[in-house]
C-alpha positions, 0 to 999 in steps of 0.5 A, a space after each residue: 245871162 253871163 257876158 262872154 266879153 267885158 270892158 274896163 272903165 279905162 278901155 271904155 273911155 278910150 272907145 268913147 273917144 275913138 267913137 267921137 272921131 271915127 263913128 261906130 266901131 267894132 273889135 276883132 281878135 284873130 289870133 294871127 301873127 304880130 298883134 293879131 292875138 290882141 283885140 283890134 278896134 276898127 271902124 264898124 264894117 272896115 274889117 269884114 267878118 265871115 263864116 270863120 268868125 263869131 261874135 262874142 257880144 258887145 262892149 261899149 256899143 261895139 260888137 266883139 268878133 273873134 275867129 272861130 279857131 281862136 274862139 276854140 281856145 278861149 271858149 271857156 274864158 270870160 274876156 275883158 278888154 283893157 288898155 295900156 300905154 304902149 305901141 302895138 304892131 297892128 292897125 287898131 285905131 288906138 295905136 296913134 294915141 300911144 295906147 293898145 288894147 289887150 285882153 284879160 281873162 278868167 275861166 268860167 265856173 261850171 255854173 257860169 258856163 250854162 248861163 252864157 250869152 249866145 254867140 252870133 255868127 256873120 251873115 
């Protein structure tokens, strides 16, 4: 199966540090205003997912959720969570570290699209 979402080694290290401080984590990308189109990292369960969200997979042991509306734009791309210096305008846990998560993407090939991991939906 081809993963819909990946993570860079640098972002993985940041997530591991955040897990030590905050416990289990999750990502959500809404496509909203400000940094809403950036992946935001929360303590697991702090951001409530619902019928308007879809789980693309797991990175660094964290579920990666996206709003269904946003997913319609991104469904043909593989997303990679990365990190860069700078301050985002969100409530994401990495912000106090002077870092922000971002997404890098590539379009799936036709061959990859038929091998994608299945989506999960909120219960």
